[in-house]
C-alpha atoms as a printed R data frame, in Angstrom:
    type eleno elety resid chain resno       x       y       z
1   ATOM     1    CA   MET     A     1  12.328 -23.813  15.094
2   ATOM     2    CA   LEU     A     2   9.063 -24.136  17.066
3   ATOM     3    CA   ARG     A     3   9.312 -20.528  18.168
4   ATOM     4    CA   PHE     A     4   9.027 -19.502  14.507
5   ATOM     5    CA   ALA     A     5   5.854 -21.552  13.890
6   ATOM     6    CA   PRO     A     6   3.304 -18.721  14.382
7   ATOM     7    CA   ILE     A     7   5.275 -16.495  12.004
8   ATOM     8    CA   PHE     A     8   5.715 -19.197   9.355
9   ATOM     9    CA   LEU     A     9   2.061 -20.308   9.498
10  ATOM    10    CA   SER     A    10   0.789 -16.731   9.419
11  ATOM    11    CA   SER     A    11   3.048 -15.958   6.475
12  ATOM    12    CA   LEU     A    12   1.644 -18.985   4.598
13  ATOM    13    CA   PHE     A    13  -1.991 -17.887   4.952
14  ATOM    14    CA   ILE     A    14  -1.181 -14.246   4.207
15  ATOM    15    CA   SER     A    15   0.855 -15.167   1.147
16  ATOM    16    CA   ILE     A    16  -1.928 -17.397  -0.230
17  ATOM    17    CA   HIS     A    17  -4.220 -14.412   0.242
18  ATOM    18    CA   PHE     A    18  -1.670 -12.171  -1.476
19  ATOM    19    CA   GLY     A    19  -1.070 -14.631  -4.318
20  ATOM    20    CA   THR     A    20  -4.789 -15.104  -4.914
21  ATOM    21    CA   THR     A    21  -5.377 -11.381  -5.430
22  ATOM    22    CA   LEU     A    22  -1.953 -10.481  -6.832
23  ATOM    23    CA   TYR     A    23  -2.694 -11.004 -10.507
24  ATOM    24    CA   ALA     A    24  -6.413 -10.305 -10.195
25  ATOM    25    CA   ASN     A    25  -6.036  -6.744  -8.913
26  ATOM    26    CA   SER     A    26  -5.194  -5.091 -12.218
27  ATOM    27    CA   SER     A    27  -7.775  -7.221 -14.028
28  ATOM    28    CA   ILE     A    28 -10.651  -6.427 -11.675
29  ATOM    29    CA   LEU     A    29  -9.796  -2.731 -11.930
30  ATOM    30    CA   SER     A    30  -9.654  -3.020 -15.727
31  ATOM    31    CA   ASN     A    31 -13.315  -4.076 -15.614
32  ATOM    32    CA   PHE     A    32 -14.067  -0.468 -14.630
33  ATOM    33    CA   PHE     A    33 -11.110   1.591 -15.905
34  ATOM    34    CA   GLU     A    34  -8.671   1.982 -18.808
35  ATOM    35    CA   PRO     A    35  -5.054   0.770 -18.284
36  ATOM    36    CA   ASN     A    36  -3.769   4.304 -17.638
37  ATOM    37    CA   THR     A    37  -6.369   4.801 -14.885
38  ATOM    38    CA   VAL     A    38  -5.510   1.386 -13.429
39  ATOM    39    CA   SER     A    39  -1.894   2.589 -13.219
40  ATOM    40    CA   LEU     A    40  -3.052   5.727 -11.399
41  ATOM    41    CA   ILE     A    41  -5.023   3.708  -8.817
42  ATOM    42    CA   PHE     A    42  -1.993   1.508  -8.141
43  ATOM    43    CA   LEU     A    43   0.021   4.711  -7.797
44  ATOM    44    CA   LEU     A    44  -2.392   6.104  -5.186
45  ATOM    45    CA   GLY     A    45  -2.288   2.857  -3.222
46  ATOM    46    CA   ALA     A    46   1.503   2.924  -3.248
47  ATOM    47    CA   LEU     A    47   1.565   6.543  -2.090
48  ATOM    48    CA   GLY     A    48  -0.798   5.665   0.755
49  ATOM    49    CA   ASN     A    49   1.520   2.865   1.823
50  ATOM    50    CA   ILE     A    50   4.576   5.116   1.629
51  ATOM    51    CA   LEU     A    51   2.829   7.603   3.905
52  ATOM    52    CA   LEU     A    52   1.989   4.813   6.363
53  ATOM    53    CA   PHE     A    53   5.580   3.546   6.326
54  ATOM    54    CA   LEU     A    54   6.870   7.027   7.111
55  ATOM    55    CA   PHE     A    55   4.979   6.803  10.403
56  ATOM    56    CA   ALA     A    56   5.670   3.096  11.039
57  ATOM    57    CA   PRO     A    57   8.541   3.534  13.552
58  ATOM    58    CA   ARG     A    58   6.459   6.066  15.472
59  ATOM    59    CA   LEU     A    59   3.422   3.747  15.449
60  ATOM    60    CA   ILE     A    60   5.494   0.847  16.781
61  ATOM    61    CA   ARG     A    61   7.019   3.059  19.455
62  ATOM    62    CA   ARG     A    62   3.574   4.183  20.604
63  ATOM    63    CA   PHE     A    63   1.383   1.092  20.155
64  ATOM    64    CA   GLY     A    64   3.786  -1.862  19.729
65  ATOM    65    CA   LYS     A    65   4.318  -4.083  16.712
66  ATOM    66    CA   ARG     A    66   1.716  -6.644  17.819
67  ATOM    67    CA   SER     A    67  -1.052  -4.019  17.799
68  ATOM    68    CA   LEU     A    68   0.149  -2.663  14.462
69  ATOM    69    CA   LEU     A    69   0.094  -6.171  12.967
70  ATOM    70    CA   PHE     A    70  -3.407  -6.898  14.247
71  ATOM    71    CA   THR     A    71  -4.757  -3.544  13.033
72  ATOM    72    CA   SER     A    72  -3.139  -3.898   9.597
73  ATOM    73    CA   LEU     A    73  -4.617  -7.383   9.190
74  ATOM    74    CA   ALA     A    74  -8.089  -6.196  10.222
75  ATOM    75    CA   VAL     A    75  -8.043  -3.214   7.846
76  ATOM    76    CA   THR     A    76  -6.722  -5.419   5.022
77  ATOM    77    CA   LEU     A    77  -9.590  -7.846   5.621
78  ATOM    78    CA   LEU     A    78 -12.166  -5.047   5.455
79  ATOM    79    CA   GLY     A    79 -10.587  -3.686   2.277
80  ATOM    80    CA   THR     A    80 -10.656  -7.127   0.650
81  ATOM    81    CA   LEU     A    81 -14.303  -7.638   1.580
82  ATOM    82    CA   SER     A    82 -15.228  -4.223   0.178
83  ATOM    83    CA   ILE     A    83 -13.492  -5.037  -3.131
84  ATOM    84    CA   ALA     A    84 -15.427  -8.313  -3.304
85  ATOM    85    CA   LEU     A    85 -18.734  -6.481  -2.855
86  ATOM    86    CA   ALA     A    86 -17.939  -3.524  -5.145
87  ATOM    87    CA   ASN     A    87 -19.979  -3.329  -8.345
88  ATOM    88    CA   THR     A    88 -19.234   0.198  -9.577
89  ATOM    89    CA   ALA     A    89 -16.120   2.199 -10.382
90  ATOM    90    CA   THR     A    90 -16.644   4.578  -7.476
91  ATOM    91    CA   SER     A    91 -17.219   1.767  -4.959
92  ATOM    92    CA   ILE     A    92 -13.974  -0.063  -5.734
93  ATOM    93    CA   VAL     A    93 -11.415   2.764  -5.793
94  ATOM    94    CA   LEU     A    94 -11.226   3.637  -2.077
95  ATOM    95    CA   PRO     A    95 -11.279   0.002  -0.812
96  ATOM    96    CA   PHE     A    96  -8.483  -0.877  -3.228
97  ATOM    97    CA   ILE     A    97  -6.346   2.070  -2.110
98  ATOM    98    CA   VAL     A    98  -6.920   1.134   1.555
99  ATOM    99    CA   TYR     A    99  -6.056  -2.502   0.779
100 ATOM   100    CA   ALA     A   100  -2.868  -1.528  -1.070
101 ATOM   101    CA   THR     A   101  -1.922   0.825   1.770
102 ATOM   102    CA   PHE     A   102  -2.154  -1.674   4.643
103 ATOM   103    CA   LEU     A   103  -1.216  -5.095   3.207
104 ATOM   104    CA   PRO     A   104   2.555  -4.356   2.973
105 ATOM   105    CA   MET     A   105   2.485  -3.258   6.624
106 ATOM   106    CA   VAL     A   106   1.522  -6.838   7.572
107 ATOM   107    CA   PHE     A   107   4.713  -8.191   6.020
108 ATOM   108    CA   TYR     A   108   6.734  -5.405   7.664
109 ATOM   109    CA   CYS     A   109   5.489  -6.425  11.122
110 ATOM   110    CA   LEU     A   110   6.280 -10.091  10.421
111 ATOM   111    CA   ASP     A   111   9.806  -8.985   9.437
112 ATOM   112    CA   ILE     A   112  10.352  -7.400  12.827
113 ATOM   113    CA   PHE     A   113   9.009 -10.409  14.769
114 ATOM   114    CA   LEU     A   114  11.211 -12.743  12.717
115 ATOM   115    CA   GLU     A   115  14.327 -10.574  13.078
116 ATOM   116    CA   GLU     A   116  13.822 -10.440  16.849
117 ATOM   117    CA   LEU     A   117  13.978 -14.248  17.030
118 ATOM   118    CA   SER     A   118  16.790 -14.785  14.492
119 ATOM   119    CA   THR     A   119  20.559 -15.029  14.925
120 ATOM   120    CA   ASP     A   120  22.993 -13.617  12.345
121 ATOM   121    CA   LYS     A   121  24.747 -16.968  11.787
122 ATOM   122    CA   ARG     A   122  21.473 -18.524  10.604
123 ATOM   123    CA   THR     A   123  19.891 -15.472   8.997
124 ATOM   124    CA   GLY     A   124  20.207 -16.847   5.472
125 ATOM   125    CA   GLU     A   125  18.654 -20.197   6.428
126 ATOM   126    CA   ILE     A   126  15.858 -18.691   8.539
127 ATOM   127    CA   ARG     A   127  15.032 -16.064   5.914
128 ATOM   128    CA   GLY     A   128  15.178 -18.800   3.269
129 ATOM   129    CA   ILE     A   129  12.612 -20.897   5.162
130 ATOM   130    CA   TYR     A   130  10.422 -17.837   5.727
131 ATOM   131    CA   LEU     A   131  10.598 -16.888   2.049
132 ATOM   132    CA   THR     A   132   9.779 -20.478   1.097
133 ATOM   133    CA   PHE     A   133   6.548 -20.304   3.109
134 ATOM   134    CA   LEU     A   134   5.745 -16.953   1.515
135 ATOM   135    CA   SER     A   135   6.562 -18.232  -1.942
136 ATOM   136    CA   LEU     A   136   4.578 -21.444  -1.520
137 ATOM   137    CA   GLY     A   137   1.504 -19.429  -0.618
138 ATOM   138    CA   ILE     A   138   1.996 -16.958  -3.444
139 ATOM   139    CA   ALA     A   139   2.464 -19.841  -5.898
140 ATOM   140    CA   LEU     A   140  -0.761 -21.503  -4.727
141 ATOM   141    CA   GLY     A   141  -2.653 -18.221  -5.110
142 ATOM   142    CA   PRO     A   142  -2.899 -18.119  -8.931
143 ATOM   143    CA   LEU     A   143  -4.087 -21.736  -8.973
144 ATOM   144    CA   LEU     A   144  -6.836 -20.810  -6.530
145 ATOM   145    CA   LEU     A   145  -7.537 -17.750  -8.672
146 ATOM   146    CA   ALA     A   146  -8.038 -19.866 -11.794
147 ATOM   147    CA   LEU     A   147 -10.414 -22.183  -9.923
148 ATOM   148    CA   LEU     A   148 -12.493 -19.346  -8.466
149 ATOM   149    CA   VAL     A   149 -12.988 -17.152 -11.534
150 ATOM   150    CA   ARG     A   150 -16.552 -18.205 -12.331
151 ATOM   151    CA   ALA     A   151 -17.058 -16.240 -15.532
152 ATOM   152    CA   GLU     A   152 -15.077 -13.938 -17.802
153 ATOM   153    CA   ASN     A   153 -13.444 -11.337 -15.517
154 ATOM   154    CA   GLU     A   154 -15.758 -12.174 -12.577
155 ATOM   155    CA   PHE     A   155 -13.592 -12.015  -9.448
156 ATOM   156    CA   ARG     A   156 -16.082 -11.773  -6.569
157 ATOM   157    CA   PHE     A   157 -15.439 -15.305  -5.277
158 ATOM   158    CA   VAL     A   158 -11.671 -14.739  -5.510
159 ATOM   159    CA   TYR     A   159 -11.808 -11.844  -3.050
160 ATOM   160    CA   LEU     A   160 -14.312 -13.563  -0.760
161 ATOM   161    CA   ALA     A   161 -11.922 -16.512  -0.473
162 ATOM   162    CA   ALA     A   162  -9.093 -14.059   0.206
163 ATOM   163    CA   VAL     A   163 -11.111 -12.633   3.114
164 ATOM   164    CA   PHE     A   164 -11.314 -16.031   4.848
165 ATOM   165    CA   LEU     A   165  -7.587 -16.622   4.348
166 ATOM   166    CA   LEU     A   166  -6.863 -13.647   6.640
167 ATOM   167    CA   LEU     A   167  -8.787 -15.069   9.593
168 ATOM   168    CA   PRO     A   168  -6.066 -17.509  10.838
169 ATOM   169    CA   PRO     A   169  -3.325 -14.804  10.823
170 ATOM   170    CA   ILE     A   170  -5.635 -12.481  12.759
171 ATOM   171    CA   LEU     A   171  -6.080 -15.187  15.394
172 ATOM   172    CA   PHE     A   172  -2.318 -15.794  15.522
173 ATOM   173    CA   ALA     A   173  -1.687 -12.056  15.878
174 ATOM   174    CA   HIS     A   174  -4.100 -11.865  18.802
175 ATOM   175    CA   PHE     A   175  -3.150 -15.027  20.692
176 ATOM   176    CA   SER     A   176   0.316 -16.247  19.634
177 ATOM   177    CA   PHE     A   177   2.604 -13.357  18.750
178 ATOM   178    CA   LYS     A   178   4.796 -12.354  21.661
179 ATOM   179    CA   SER     A   179   7.787 -10.066  21.936
180 ATOM   180    CA   LYS     A   180  11.018 -10.519  23.848
181 ATOM   181    CA   THR     A   181  10.526  -7.008  25.130
182 ATOM   182    CA   SER     A   182   7.621  -5.132  26.564
183 ATOM   183    CA   ARG     A   183   6.825  -1.821  24.928
184 ATOM   184    CA   GLU     A   184   5.948  -0.296  28.285
185 ATOM   185    CA   HIS     A   185   9.071  -1.412  30.120
186 ATOM   186    CA   HIS     A   186  11.723  -1.632  27.417
187 ATOM   187    CA   PRO     A   187  10.832   0.578  24.470
188 ATOM   188    CA   TYR     A   188  12.725   0.351  21.185
189 ATOM   189    CA   HIS     A   189  15.672   2.720  21.068
190 ATOM   190    CA   HIS     A   190  15.186   4.398  17.740
191 ATOM   191    CA   SER     A   191  14.071   7.712  16.322
192 ATOM   192    CA   PRO     A   192  10.404   7.963  15.367
193 ATOM   193    CA   ARG     A   193  11.601   9.358  12.025
194 ATOM   194    CA   LEU     A   194  13.074   7.338   9.191
195 ATOM   195    CA   PRO     A   195  16.899   7.455   9.493
196 ATOM   196    CA   LEU     A   196  17.519   8.488   5.879
197 ATOM   197    CA   ARG     A   197  20.926  10.024   6.563
198 ATOM   198    CA   ALA     A   198  22.176   6.919   8.425
199 ATOM   199    CA   TRP     A   199  20.788   4.727   5.631
200 ATOM   200    CA   TRP     A   200  22.590   6.745   2.963
201 ATOM   201    CA   GLN     A   201  25.889   6.702   4.845
202 ATOM   202    CA   ALA     A   202  25.756   2.907   5.341
203 ATOM   203    CA   LYS     A   203  26.929   2.095   1.810
204 ATOM   204    CA   ASN     A   204  26.255  -1.639   1.825
205 ATOM   205    CA   ILE     A   205  22.754  -1.205   3.231
206 ATOM   206    CA   ARG     A   206  22.095   1.533   0.679
207 ATOM   207    CA   HIS     A   207  23.285  -0.588  -2.252
208 ATOM   208    CA   ILE     A   208  21.311  -3.657  -1.153
209 ATOM   209    CA   THR     A   209  18.184  -1.526  -0.656
210 ATOM   210    CA   LEU     A   210  18.514  -0.077  -4.161
211 ATOM   211    CA   ALA     A   211  19.052  -3.578  -5.561
212 ATOM   212    CA   ARG     A   212  15.854  -4.609  -3.804
213 ATOM   213    CA   LEU     A   213  14.092  -1.558  -5.266
214 ATOM   214    CA   VAL     A   214  15.001  -2.789  -8.743
215 ATOM   215    CA   LEU     A   215  13.617  -6.250  -7.966
216 ATOM   216    CA   GLU     A   216  10.398  -4.778  -6.566
217 ATOM   217    CA   SER     A   217  10.092  -2.589  -9.681
218 ATOM   218    CA   PHE     A   218  10.315  -5.754 -11.791
219 ATOM   219    CA   PHE     A   219   7.548  -7.292  -9.676
220 ATOM   220    CA   ALA     A   220   5.426  -4.137  -9.923
221 ATOM   221    CA   PHE     A   221   5.662  -4.032 -13.714
222 ATOM   222    CA   MET     A   222   4.766  -7.707 -13.936
223 ATOM   223    CA   ILE     A   223   1.874  -7.524 -11.464
224 ATOM   224    CA   ILE     A   224   0.266  -4.469 -13.052
225 ATOM   225    CA   TYR     A   225   0.837  -5.160 -16.739
226 ATOM   226    CA   ILE     A   226   1.492  -8.873 -17.402
227 ATOM   227    CA   PRO     A   227  -2.087 -10.074 -16.645
228 ATOM   228    CA   ILE     A   228  -3.530  -7.390 -18.932
229 ATOM   229    CA   TYR     A   229  -0.918  -8.063 -21.642
230 ATOM   230    CA   LEU     A   230  -1.327 -11.843 -21.648
231 ATOM   231    CA   HIS     A   231  -5.121 -11.805 -21.388
232 ATOM   232    CA   VAL     A   232  -6.074  -8.818 -23.539
233 ATOM   233    CA   ASN     A   233  -3.174  -8.438 -25.974
234 ATOM   234    CA   ILE     A   234  -2.023 -12.040 -26.370
235 ATOM   235    CA   GLY     A   235  -5.412 -13.708 -25.798
236 ATOM   236    CA   LEU     A   236  -4.612 -16.326 -23.139
237 ATOM   237    CA   GLN     A   237  -7.553 -17.357 -20.938
238 ATOM   238    CA   TRP     A   238  -7.656 -17.242 -17.138
239 ATOM   239    CA   ALA     A   239  -7.596 -21.046 -16.862
240 ATOM   240    CA   GLU     A   240  -4.297 -20.967 -18.769
241 ATOM   241    CA   LEU     A   241  -2.978 -17.962 -16.871
242 ATOM   242    CA   GLY     A   242  -3.642 -19.623 -13.510
243 ATOM   243    CA   ILE     A   243  -1.413 -22.547 -14.521
244 ATOM   244    CA   ILE     A   244   1.241 -20.278 -16.044
245 ATOM   245    CA   PHE     A   245   1.439 -18.058 -12.962
246 ATOM   246    CA   THR     A   246   1.589 -21.038 -10.595
247 ATOM   247    CA   VAL     A   247   4.474 -22.628 -12.514
248 ATOM   248    CA   MET     A   248   6.111 -19.211 -12.852
249 ATOM   249    CA   LEU     A   249   6.237 -18.812  -9.070
250 ATOM   250    CA   LEU     A   250   7.675 -22.264  -8.290
251 ATOM   251    CA   PRO     A   251  11.329 -21.073  -8.322
252 ATOM   252    CA   PHE     A   252  10.593 -19.029  -5.191
253 ATOM   253    CA   VAL     A   253   9.517 -22.257  -3.474
254 ATOM   254    CA   LEU     A   254  12.339 -24.386  -4.855
255 ATOM   255    CA   PHE     A   255  15.405 -22.166  -4.688
256 ATOM   256    CA   GLU     A   256  15.172 -19.552  -1.920
257 ATOM   257    CA   TRP     A   257  15.789 -21.849   1.044
258 ATOM   258    CA   PRO     A   258  18.800 -23.635  -0.569
259 ATOM   259    CA   ALA     A   259  20.135 -20.299  -1.832
260 ATOM   260    CA   GLY     A   260  19.960 -18.870   1.691
261 ATOM   261    CA   GLU     A   261  21.964 -21.789   3.073
262 ATOM   262    CA   LEU     A   262  24.543 -21.510   0.281
263 ATOM   263    CA   ALA     A   263  24.944 -17.815   1.078
264 ATOM   264    CA   ASP     A   264  25.463 -18.615   4.779
265 ATOM   265    CA   ARG     A   265  28.002 -21.400   4.291
266 ATOM   266    CA   PHE     A   266  29.875 -21.069   1.014
267 ATOM   267    CA   TRP     A   267  29.454 -18.158  -1.381
268 ATOM   268    CA   GLY     A   268  27.922 -15.162   0.315
269 ATOM   269    CA   GLU     A   269  25.128 -13.213  -1.334
270 ATOM   270    CA   LYS     A   270  26.897 -11.120  -3.972
271 ATOM   271    CA   GLU     A   271  27.642 -13.792  -6.591
272 ATOM   272    CA   LEU     A   272  24.169 -15.347  -6.521
273 ATOM   273    CA   MET     A   273  22.574 -11.900  -6.718
274 ATOM   274    CA   ILE     A   274  24.587 -11.018  -9.837
275 ATOM   275    CA   VAL     A   275  23.576 -14.293 -11.495
276 ATOM   276    CA   GLY     A   276  19.948 -13.563 -10.611
277 ATOM   277    CA   PHE     A   277  19.986 -10.134 -12.275
278 ATOM   278    CA   LEU     A   278  21.600 -11.551 -15.429
279 ATOM   279    CA   ILE     A   279  19.018 -14.346 -15.749
280 ATOM   280    CA   THR     A   280  16.057 -12.049 -15.100
281 ATOM   281    CA   GLY     A   281  17.244  -9.319 -17.466
282 ATOM   282    CA   ALA     A   282  17.911 -11.744 -20.319
283 ATOM   283    CA   SER     A   283  14.500 -13.379 -19.854
284 ATOM   284    CA   VAL     A   284  12.639 -10.074 -19.988
285 ATOM   285    CA   LEU     A   285  14.335  -9.158 -23.286
286 ATOM   286    CA   ILE     A   286  12.913 -12.319 -24.864
287 ATOM   287    CA   MET     A   287   9.297 -11.740 -23.720
288 ATOM   288    CA   PRO     A   288   8.138  -9.187 -26.338
289 ATOM   289    CA   HIS     A   289   9.067 -11.665 -29.096
290 ATOM   290    CA   ILE     A   290   6.715 -14.423 -27.861
291 ATOM   291    CA   GLY     A   291   3.248 -14.765 -29.354
292 ATOM   292    CA   LYS     A   292   0.260 -16.775 -28.160
293 ATOM   293    CA   VAL     A   293   2.272 -19.843 -27.184
294 ATOM   294    CA   PHE     A   294   1.209 -21.272 -23.816
295 ATOM   295    CA   LEU     A   295   4.342 -23.364 -23.130
296 ATOM   296    CA   ALA     A   296   6.714 -20.624 -24.259
297 ATOM   297    CA   TRP     A   297   5.207 -18.114 -21.832
298 ATOM   298    CA   MET     A   298   5.254 -20.689 -19.044
299 ATOM   299    CA   ALA     A   299   8.931 -21.412 -19.681
300 ATOM   300    CA   ILE     A   300  10.172 -17.825 -20.008
301 ATOM   301    CA   LEU     A   301   8.246 -16.601 -16.970
302 ATOM   302    CA   PHE     A   302   9.583 -19.568 -14.984
303 ATOM   303    CA   VAL     A   303  13.177 -18.757 -15.975
304 ATOM   304    CA   SER     A   304  12.691 -15.068 -15.138
305 ATOM   305    CA   ARG     A   305  11.580 -16.063 -11.638
306 ATOM   306    CA   VAL     A   306  14.595 -18.339 -11.181
307 ATOM   307    CA   GLY     A   307  16.664 -15.179 -11.394
308 ATOM   308    CA   ALA     A   308  14.216 -13.153  -9.298
309 ATOM   309    CA   SER     A   309  14.165 -15.816  -6.562
310 ATOM   310    CA   LEU     A   310  17.952 -15.599  -6.237
311 ATOM   311    CA   ILE     A   311  17.797 -11.802  -6.037
312 ATOM   312    CA   GLU     A   312  15.015 -11.871  -3.442
313 ATOM   313    CA   SER     A   313  16.692 -14.448  -1.222
314 ATOM   314    CA   MET     A   314  20.076 -12.728  -1.386
315 ATOM   315    CA   THR     A   315  18.777  -9.204  -0.740
316 ATOM   316    CA   GLU     A   316  16.764 -10.498   2.241
317 ATOM   317    CA   SER     A   317  19.688 -12.426   3.685
318 ATOM   318    CA   TYR     A   318  22.243  -9.652   3.152
319 ATOM   319    CA   PHE     A   319  20.070  -6.860   4.538
320 ATOM   320    CA   PHE     A   320  18.954  -8.701   7.675
321 ATOM   321    CA   LYS     A   321  22.528  -9.747   8.445
322 ATOM   322    CA   HIS     A   322  23.296  -6.037   8.741
323 ATOM   323    CA   VAL     A   323  20.384  -4.870  10.926
324 ATOM   324    CA   GLU     A   324  18.825  -5.694  14.292
325 ATOM   325    CA   ALA     A   325  15.158  -6.021  15.299
326 ATOM   326    CA   SER     A   326  15.377  -2.565  16.887
327 ATOM   327    CA   ASP     A   327  16.389  -0.996  13.545
328 ATOM   328    CA   THR     A   328  12.757  -0.507  12.600
329 ATOM   329    CA   GLY     A   329  13.603   2.683  10.694
330 ATOM   330    CA   LEU     A   330  16.048   0.893   8.388
331 ATOM   331    CA   ILE     A   331  13.611  -1.990   7.962
332 ATOM   332    CA   SER     A   332  10.919   0.552   7.063
333 ATOM   333    CA   ILE     A   333  13.151   2.021   4.355
334 ATOM   334    CA   PHE     A   334  13.929  -1.462   3.015
335 ATOM   335    CA   ARG     A   335  10.244  -2.386   2.876
336 ATOM   336    CA   LEU     A   336   9.341   0.963   1.345
337 ATOM   337    CA   THR     A   337  11.003  -0.303  -1.828
338 ATOM   338    CA   ARG     A   338   7.826  -2.243  -2.662
339 ATOM   339    CA   SER     A   339   5.601   0.822  -2.487
340 ATOM   340    CA   VAL     A   340   8.122   3.084  -4.206
341 ATOM   341    CA   SER     A   341   8.419   0.497  -6.975
342 ATOM   342    CA   TYR     A   342   4.669   0.690  -7.594
343 ATOM   343    CA   VAL     A   343   4.938   4.462  -7.897
344 ATOM   344    CA   PHE     A   344   7.812   4.097 -10.335
345 ATOM   345    CA   GLY     A   345   6.203   1.192 -12.205
346 ATOM   346    CA   ALA     A   346   2.851   2.938 -12.591
347 ATOM   347    CA   MET     A   347   4.427   6.196 -13.760
348 ATOM   348    CA   ALA     A   348   6.898   4.545 -16.143
349 ATOM   349    CA   GLY     A   349   4.204   2.216 -17.469
350 ATOM   350    CA   THR     A   350   1.785   5.091 -18.062
351 ATOM   351    CA   LEU     A   351   4.409   7.095 -19.959
352 ATOM   352    CA   THR     A   352   5.375   4.055 -22.031
353 ATOM   353    CA   LEU     A   353   1.761   3.271 -22.953
354 ATOM   354    CA   ASN     A   354   1.141   6.888 -23.942
355 ATOM   355    CA   PHE     A   355   3.993   6.938 -26.456
356 ATOM   356    CA   PHE     A   356   4.693   3.319 -27.434
357 ATOM   357    CA   SER     A   357   2.954  -0.015 -27.964
358 ATOM   358    CA   PHE     A   358   2.282  -2.288 -24.959
359 ATOM   359    CA   ASP     A   359   5.170  -4.668 -25.684
360 ATOM   360    CA   LYS     A   360   7.765  -1.883 -25.266
361 ATOM   361    CA   ILE     A   361   7.195  -2.085 -21.511
362 ATOM   362    CA   PHE     A   362   9.456  -5.148 -21.461
363 ATOM   363    CA   TYR     A   363  12.419  -3.106 -22.704
364 ATOM   364    CA   VAL     A   364  11.825  -0.554 -19.949
365 ATOM   365    CA   ILE     A   365  11.821  -3.383 -17.397
366 ATOM   366    CA   ALA     A   366  15.085  -4.793 -18.783
367 ATOM   367    CA   ILE     A   367  16.830  -1.413 -18.494
368 ATOM   368    CA   VAL     A   368  15.696  -1.144 -14.858
369 ATOM   369    CA   ILE     A   369  16.929  -4.674 -14.075
370 ATOM   370    CA   PHE     A   370  20.433  -3.923 -15.300
371 ATOM   371    CA   PHE     A   371  20.591  -0.963 -12.899
372 ATOM   372    CA   GLY     A   372  20.144  -3.575 -10.171
373 ATOM   373    CA   LEU     A   373  23.144  -5.450 -11.521
374 ATOM   374    CA   LYS     A   374  25.211  -2.282 -10.986
375 ATOM   375    CA   GLU     A   375  24.076  -2.063  -7.335
376 ATOM   376    CA   SER     A   376  24.814  -5.728  -6.623
377 ATOM   377    CA   LEU     A   377  28.358  -5.303  -7.942
378 ATOM   378    CA   ALA     A   378  28.923  -2.456  -5.457
379 ATOM   379    CA   ILE     A   379  28.241  -4.337  -2.193
380 ATOM   380    CA   ARG     A   380  30.876  -5.965   0.003
381 ATOM   381    CA   ASP     A   381  30.168  -9.690   0.185
382 ATOM   382    CA   THR     A   382  29.585 -11.415   3.543
383 ATOM   383    CA   LEU     A   383  31.981 -14.290   2.726
C-alpha cells in the first residue's frame, strides 16, 4: 500500500479543498447574482470542463499525465486565489469558470495514476480506500467552512484557506508522482479522440456510466441549490449548515471502503447499487416536507448520503474493474458525467425555478434518481 501513499495523501488535501468550497460556491456567487444567473455560471464552468475533457486523451498523449496534473493543480490554485480576492460581479465570473473547468481534471489524473497501480482483484478495496480519503476530506470541508465564515456571507478566508490546501498536492505532483511507463518511450495506445462508439457498444460500461451520471446529477442539484434553499428559504445559519453538511457527508467516510470489499468478496456491485438508489430517491421525496428543523435536515441529508455513498462506491468499483489505465478515453467519458451533470442540473434547475416554487426541485431530483435505478438493473453483476 505504500506505493499508493502519494495518491491517497494528495486526494485528502484536494478533497478538503473541494469540500471547503463545495457548498460555498453557489452562496458566494449569490452575493453578486440571482439564482438563475448562478445556475448559468455553473453551466459555463461545466461546459468549459467538458471542452477540456474532450481534449484530455490528446493532452496526456502529448504532455503526459504528470504534467497535466501539475498544470491543472496550478491553474486551480490561481482560480481559487482570484475568487478569494474578487469583490465585484465582473471580477468573480471568469475565475470561477476557470476554477470549475480545471478542478475535475485533477481528480481525472489521480484516477489514471491509481488505475495504473491497481489490480482487478483488489479494485473494490483500493477504490474504497481512495474514496474514503476523498470523502474524509470532503466531510471536513464544511466544518472548516463554518469556522472560516467571518460574517454573513463573507467567504474570503474560506477561499484563502483553500489556496493553501492545494500546495501539498502540487509538491507531490512535482516530486512524488511517477509512472510505470515513460511517455517518450512507451506512449499510451489510444486514440486522441473520445471513443464514443466503443463506449456505447460496451453495454455494461455504458449502463454504469449513465448510472454515475444520475448520481452526479443528484450531487449537482444539491451543491447548487441546497445551500441557497436551506439558508435563504428555510433560514438556517452557516454555523448550523456547517455541522449539517459535515454529518451529511459522513456516510462516504464510513461505508465506501467496507462496501468496496463486500463487492469484491461477496455480493458484487449491482445489489448494493440498487439499494443505494432506493434509499436516495426515498430520502429526496421527504425533503420538501421538512421545515426549519435542524435535526430533521441533518437526519434526512445523512440518510440520502448513505444511499449515495453506496452508489458512488459501486459505480467506481464496477467501472474500474472493466477498464485499464491506458483506457484514458473511457475514463474521460466516465469523469465527464460530473460536468455533464452540472449542465443538466443548472438547466433543469433554472427551468424549474422559472415555473415552480423552489421546493419543487426535489421532485425533479427524485425523478432523475429513479432513472439511475433503471440503469443499475441493466448491468451484469461481477459476482
